[in-house]
C-alpha positions in Angstrom: -1.6 17.1 -26.4 -1.1 14.3 -23.9 -2.6 11.4 -25.1 -6.0 9.8 -23.8 -5.8 6.7 -21.9 -9.0 5.6 -23.6 -12.0 7.1 -25.4 -15.5 6.3 -25.2 -17.2 5.3 -28.2 -20.5 5.3 -26.2 -22.4 7.9 -24.1 -23.1 6.8 -20.5 -25.2 8.5 -18.3 -23.5 9.7 -14.8 -24.9 8.1 -11.2 -26.7 10.2 -9.0 -24.6 12.4 -7.1 -25.7 11.1 -3.4 -24.3 7.6 -4.8 -20.8 8.8 -5.4 -21.3 10.3 -1.9 -22.0 7.2 -0.3 -19.0 5.5 -1.9 -16.7 8.6 -1.0 -18.3 8.3 2.8 -17.8 4.4 3.0 -13.8 4.7 1.7 -13.0 6.6 4.5 -14.4 4.8 7.2 -13.4 1.9 5.8 -9.6 3.7 5.5 -9.7 4.9 8.5 -10.5 2.2 10.7 -9.3 -0.7 8.4 -6.3 -1.5 10.3 -7.4 -1.0 13.8 -8.7 -3.8 16.3 -11.7 -4.2 17.9 -14.1 -1.9 15.3 -14.7 -4.8 13.1 -18.2 -3.8 12.7 -17.5 -0.4 11.6 -15.3 -1.8 9.2 -17.5 -4.5 7.6 -20.5 -2.2 7.4 -18.3 0.3 5.2 -16.8 -2.2 3.1 -20.4 -4.4 2.2 -22.3 -0.3 2.3 -19.5 0.5 -0.5 -19.3 -3.0 -2.3 -23.5 -2.5 -2.5 -22.9 0.6 -4.2 -20.0 -0.3 -5.9 -21.8 -3.0 -7.7 -24.3 -0.8 -8.8 -22.0 1.4 -10.1 -20.1 -1.4 -12.5 -23.8 -2.2 -13.7 -24.2 1.3 -14.6 -20.8 1.2 -16.3 -20.7 -2.1 -17.4 -19.6 -1.4 -20.9 -16.8 0.2 -19.8 -15.4 -2.8 -18.9 -15.8 -4.5 -22.3 -12.8 -2.3 -23.5 -9.0 -2.9 -23.4 -8.7 -0.1 -20.5 -10.3 -2.4 -18.4 -7.6 -5.3 -18.5 -6.7 -4.6 -15.1 -10.5 -5.1 -13.8 -10.1 -8.5 -16.0 -6.7 -10.0 -14.6 -8.2 -9.6 -11.0 -10.8 -11.7 -12.2 -8.5 -14.0 -13.5 -7.0 -14.2 -10.5 -9.8 -14.8 -8.5 -10.7 -17.3 -11.0 -7.2 -19.1 -10.7 -7.1 -18.9 -6.5 -10.5 -20.9 -7.1 -8.6 -23.6 -9.4 -5.5 -24.0 -7.1 -7.9 -24.4 -4.4 -9.9 -27.2 -6.0 -7.3 -29.2 -8.1 -3.8 -28.0 -6.8 -4.1 -27.6 -2.9 -1.5 -28.5 -0.4 -3.5 -28.6 2.7 -7.7 -28.3 1.0 -8.8 -28.5 4.3 -7.1 -25.3 5.4 -7.1 -23.6 2.4 -10.9 -24.0 2.6 -10.8 -21.9 5.2 -8.8 -19.0 4.4 -10.6 -19.0 0.8 -13.8 -17.9 2.7 -12.2 -15.7 4.7 -9.1 -13.8 2.8 -10.2 -14.4 -1.0 -14.1 -13.7 -0.1 -13.0 -10.5 2.0 -10.7 -9.0 -0.6 -13.3 -9.8 -3.3 -15.8 -8.0 -1.5 -13.4 -5.1 -1.6 -12.5 -5.3 -5.3 -16.1 -4.7 -5.6 -16.2 -1.9 -4.0 -12.9 0.0 -5.3 -14.0 -0.9 -9.0 -17.6 0.8 -8.5 -16.0 3.5 -6.9 -13.3 4.0 -9.4 -15.8 3.9 -12.5 -18.1 6.3 -10.2 -15.3 8.8 -9.7 -13.5 8.7 -13.2 -17.6 9.1 -14.7 -18.3 12.3 -12.1 -19.5 15.1 -13.2 -16.5 17.8 -13.4 -17.7 20.1 -11.5 -18.1 17.9 -8.5 -15.0 15.7 -9.0 -13.0 18.1 -7.3 -14.8 17.4 -3.8 -15.0 13.9 -4.1 -10.7 14.3 -4.6 -11.0 16.1 -1.4 -12.5 13.9 0.8 -11.1 10.1 -0.7 -7.4 11.9 -0.2 -8.5 13.2 3.3 -9.7 9.5 3.8 -6.4 8.3 2.8 -4.8 10.5 5.4 -6.9 9.2 8.6 -4.7 6.5 9.8 -2.1 8.9 9.9 -4.3 11.5 11.6 -5.7 8.6 14.0 -1.8 7.6 14.8 -1.0 11.7 15.3 -3.8 12.3 18.0 -3.4 9.1 19.8 0.4 9.9 20.3 -0.8 13.4 20.8 -2.6 12.1 24.1 -0.7 9.6 25.3 2.2 12.4 25.6 -0.3 14.7 27.4 -1.0 11.6 29.6 2.1 11.3 30.2 3.1 14.9 30.9 0.1 16.2 32.5 -0.7 12.5 34.5 -4.2 12.6 32.5 -6.4 9.2 32.8 -6.4 8.3 28.7 -8.4 5.3 27.8 -6.0 2.7 26.6 -7.8 3.1 23.0 -7.1 6.3 22.1 -3.2 5.7 23.4 -0.3 4.9 20.9 -0.2 1.1 22.3 3.0 -1.2 22.8 2.8 -5.3 21.1 1.2 -6.5 24.4 -1.8 -4.0 24.6 -5.2 -5.3 23.1 -5.4 -2.2 20.7 -2.0 -2.4 19.0 -1.4 -1.8 15.4 1.4 -3.8 13.9 4.2 -1.6 12.3 3.5 -3.2 8.6 0.0 -2.1 8.5 1.6 1.3 8.9 3.8 1.2 6.2 0.8 -0.1 4.3 -1.9 1.9 5.1 0.3 5.4 5.6 2.6 5.4 2.0 0.0 5.8 0.2 -0.7 9.5 1.2 2.5 9.7 1.2 2.9 9.2 -2.0 -0.1 11.2 -3.1 1.4 14.1 -1.4 5.0 13.6 -3.9 3.0 13.3 -6.9 0.8 16.7 -5.9 4.0 18.3 -5.4 5.0 17.9 -9.0 1.4 18.6 -10.0 1.8 22.1 -8.6 5.5 22.2 -9.9 3.4 22.1 -13.3 1.4 25.1 -12.7 3.0 28.1 -15.2 3.4 31.7 -13.7 3.1 33.1 -10.1 1.3 30.5 -7.8 -1.2 31.9 -5.8 -2.2 31.7 -2.1 -4.2 28.7 -2.5 -1.3 27.1 -4.7 0.9 28.0 -1.5 -1.8 26.5 0.9 -1.6 23.3 -1.0 2.2 23.0 -0.8 1.9 23.4 2.6 -0.4 20.5 2.8 1.3 18.2 1.2 4.7 19.5 3.1 2.6 18.6 6.6 1.3 14.9 5.3 4.6 14.2 4.4 5.7 15.6 7.3 3.1 13.3 9.7 3.9 10.0 7.7 7.9 10.5 8.4 7.1 11.2 11.8 4.6 8.2 12.3 7.9 6.2 10.9 10.5 7.5 13.1 8.3 7.5 16.2 7.3 3.9 15.7 10.8 3.1 14.6 9.8 1.5 11.0 13.2 1.3 9.4 10.6 -0.4 6.3 8.6 2.4 6.3 11.5 5.0 6.2 13.1 3.0 3.4 9.9 3.5 1.0 9.8 6.7 1.9 13.0 7.2 0.5 13.1 5.7 -2.4 9.4 7.2 -3.2 11.2 10.2 -2.7 14.0 9.4 -4.6 11.1 8.3 -7.8 9.5 11.9 -7.5 12.6 13.8 -7.7 13.9 11.8 -11.4 10.1 12.3 -12.2 10.6 16.5 -11.2 13.7 16.9 -12.3 13.1 15.2 -15.7 10.0 16.9 -16.5 11.1 20.5 -15.1 15.0 20.5 -15.0 15.2 23.4 -17.7 12.3 25.6 -15.7 13.1 25.6 -12.8 11.9 28.9 -10.1 12.9 29.9 -6.7 9.4 29.0 -5.8 9.8 24.6 -6.8 12.9 24.7 -5.7 12.4 25.6 -2.4 9.1 23.7 -1.9 11.6 20.5 -2.9 14.5 21.4 -1.2 11.7 21.4 1.9 10.5 18.4 1.5 13.7 16.8 0.7 15.1 18.4 4.6 12.2 17.1 6.5 12.8 12.9 4.6 16.7 13.4 5.9 15.2 14.3 9.1 13.1 11.2 9.1 15.9 9.2 8.1 18.5 10.6 10.4 16.2 9.9 13.8 15.1 6.5 12.6 19.2 5.5 11.8 20.3 7.2 15.2 16.9 4.7 17.1 18.0 1.9 14.8 21.1 0.3 15.7 20.7 -2.1 13.2 21.4 -0.1 10.0 25.3 -0.1 11.1 25.3 -4.0 10.8 23.2 -4.3 7.8 25.9 -5.6 5.4 27.7 -8.1 7.7 24.8 -9.1 9.0 22.9 -9.7 5.7 25.9 -12.3 4.6 25.3 -14.5 7.8 22.0 -14.6 6.7 22.5 -15.8 3.5 24.7 -18.6 5.1 20.9 -20.8 5.9 22.4 -24.3 6.2 25.7 -23.0 7.9 23.4 -20.6 10.8 19.8 -22.8 11.4 18.8 -20.1 13.9 16.2 -18.8 11.6 14.8 -21.9 11.7 13.7 -21.6 15.2 14.8 -18.7 17.3 14.0 -20.7 20.7 15.7 -23.8 19.6 19.3 -22.6 17.8 20.8 -19.1 18.9 22.1 -16.1 17.0 25.5 -16.5 15.5 27.9 -14.0 14.9 28.8 -11.8 12.6 32.7 -11.2 10.7 32.9 -8.2 13.4 32.6 -11.1 16.2 29.1 -9.4 17.0 26.1 -11.0 18.0 23.9 -10.4 14.3 20.7 -7.8 14.7 17.7 -10.0 14.6 16.2 -8.1 12.0 18.7 -7.9 9.7 19.9 -11.9 10.2 16.4 -13.3 10.0 14.9 -11.4 6.7 18.4 -12.1 4.7 17.8 -15.5 6.0 14.1 -15.8 5.4 14.3 -13.9 1.7 17.0 -16.5 0.2 15.0 -19.7 1.8 11.7 -18.2 0.1 13.4 -17.9 -3.1 15.0 -21.9 -2.8 10.8 -22.5 -1.9 9.2 -20.7 -4.7 11.9 -22.0 -7.3 10.9 -25.8 -5.9 7.2 -25.1 -5.7 6.6 -22.8 -8.7 2.6 -23.1 -8.7 2.7 -22.8 -4.5 1.0 -24.3 -1.6 -2.3 -22.1 -1.9 -1.7 -20.4 1.6 -1.6 -16.5 1.8 -0.6 -16.3 5.0 1.5 -19.3 6.1 2.4 -20.8 2.8 6.2 -20.2 3.6 6.2 -21.7 6.9 4.1 -25.2 5.6 6.7 -25.6 2.7 10.1 -24.7 5.2 8.8 -27.6 7.5 8.4 -29.8 4.5 12.2 -28.8 3.1 13.9 -28.3 6.2 12.8 -31.0 9.3 14.3 -28.6 12.3 12.2 -25.9 11.4 10.1 -24.8 15.1 6.9 -23.3 15.3 7.8 -19.6 15.5 8.2 -19.5 11.4 5.4 -17.6 9.8 6.0 -15.3 6.7 9.4 -14.9 4.7 8.8 -11.3 5.3 8.5 -10.7 1.3 5.4 -9.9 0.5 5.9 -10.8 -3.1 7.9 -14.1 -2.3 4.7 -14.9 0.4 2.6 -14.5 -2.4 4.8 -16.3 -5.0 4.3 -19.3 -2.2 0.5 -18.8 -2.0 -0.6 -18.8 -5.3 2.6 -20.0 -7.7 4.2 -18.0 -10.2 1.1 -17.4 -12.3 -1.2 -15.7 -9.4 2.0 -13.4 -8.6 2.7 -12.5 -12.8 -1.8 -11.6 -12.9 -0.9 -9.3 -10.2 1.9 -7.4 -11.1 0.5 -7.9 -14.9 -2.1 -5.8 -13.6 0.1 -3.2 -11.8 2.5 -2.4 -14.4 -0.9 -2.0 -17.0 -2.3 0.8 -14.7 1.3 1.9 -13.6 1.8 2.6 -17.1 -1.5 4.4 -18.0 -1.8 6.8 -15.5 2.1 7.9 -15.8 1.5 10.1 -19.0 -1.8 11.8 -17.2 -0.2 13.1 -14.2 -1.0 16.4 -14.3 -4.1 14.9 -13.3 -5.3 13.7 -9.8 -7.3 10.9 -10.7 -4.2 9.6 -12.4 -2.0 10.3 -9.5 -4.7 8.3 -7.5 -3.9 5.5 -9.4 -0.6 5.6 -9.7 1.7 7.0 -7.1 -0.4 4.4 -4.2 -0.1 1.6 -6.7 3.7 2.2 -7.1 4.1 2.5 -3.0 2.4 -1.5 -2.8 4.5 -2.5 -5.2 7.8 -1.6 -3.6 6.6 -2.0 -0.2 5.7 -5.5 -1.0 9.1 -6.6 -1.9 10.5 -6.4 1.7 7.5 -6.1 4.3 5.6 -8.6 6.2 2.5 -7.6 4.2 0.8 -11.1 3.0 -1.8 -11.2 5.5 -6.1 -10.3 5.6 -6.1 -6.8 5.4 -3.2 -5.7 3.6 -3.3 -8.2 0.4 -7.5 -6.9 0.5 -5.9 -3.8 0.6 -3.4 -4.6 -2.4 -6.6 -6.1 -4.4 -8.6 -2.8 -3.6 -6.0 -0.7 -5.0 -5.7 -2.4 -8.0 -9.2 -2.2 -8.3 -9.7 0.9 -8.0 -6.8 2.6 -10.5 -8.2 0.1 -12.5 -11.8 1.5 -12.6 -10.1 4.5 -13.0 -8.9 4.0 -16.0 -11.5 1.8 -17.4 -13.8 3.6 -20.2 -13.0 7.4 -19.9 -10.6 9.8 -20.8 -9.2 10.8 -17.0 -7.8 13.8 -18.9 -11.0 14.6 -19.7 -12.7 13.9 -16.2 -9.8 16.2 -14.1 -10.9 17.4 -11.2 -10.6 21.3 -10.4 -8.6 21.3 -7.4 -7.0 23.8 -5.5 -3.7 23.4 -6.4 -4.6 24.2 -10.0 
């Protein structure tokens, strides 16, 4: 028998189902509009509503937080404590850090309360109802991709048939007010993609012949994978394709480790279809993105930050030529240079500057006098976190993520474990080379840690398994 994550030593009463439904509805609304501009009211209403009911859940299950399984939650409390200490005693620019503290950190704290309460409510919910909650949560995770696909369809229909589609309902360019950054699409669509992969593994655990509902579930997961890859390819998001491929490799390793000796043709066929979709997405992105072909040569130039200063100010300095005599790809060159410079700054400033969004630019201007005003992030989320809250803050976050991943990995047959494991794994990966150290994406990272922390706190995930269509 698979070992349980925790075993409660006391009996806790369940919340009324309507409370959990409100929490689930708040999550769906929040996740659907989190990255969309011009509708902050919906986002804030969902966030505050979820936090209010989340606080009630935390109070109801407060004893669960006194167990060792709640370590990740307490690590998040320690992170907020460290951020406060940093503001008061270690701040490099108190006025600017004070403003950010009551913007980003307050925003993340409200989300943390909502997520912790939601996780506790879901894991303690009645097993007969939990399957419905799971479907709602999973749908919520898919809403950013669904909204994009709807807007893409309307945009294409408008161009082909000459329809007057409102700007807010189109896929918008950088210059338009409803533009959504590519990094936000990666951060908010990869969790659903990763859960679809985890659900495929869960489907593969079914012994014997599959029933119709299992096949329908397989189709649903493949559609989610396809839709996400289509979004990344259509928006030409290189990071999205890279991390989708990495997640698929990890998925393949887990799958083979568990089922190599008992594969059936149906399972093999399902995996091959998903793999073919992934390869198709990669091929489309490579054809659209010439920077893939010069990645290695451009990176070599980018690592020579003192010899080639364009990364400091792209207006003042021209782009250099790579070893083939061709001008470097701005994406490849700048990301390599910023990463190398960020590592040097992190080593020189181990306690961080104090700003989640602009520490790299501030420290770089102190270190190199010719840095221009266009410099902002290091384009590595983890580097930006280290430059913001130092290695102590970074290791608190990393420790919480690794603790959750370890506790949920052994429970892959359970959907709540999948919800805790795969989205956090996706976040752990994408923060390496993606510009996600910003208000929304940082709050989302804390949200995922706290949601997963609530799911593993106080009750065995194994005994709280939802009754799903994939079973």
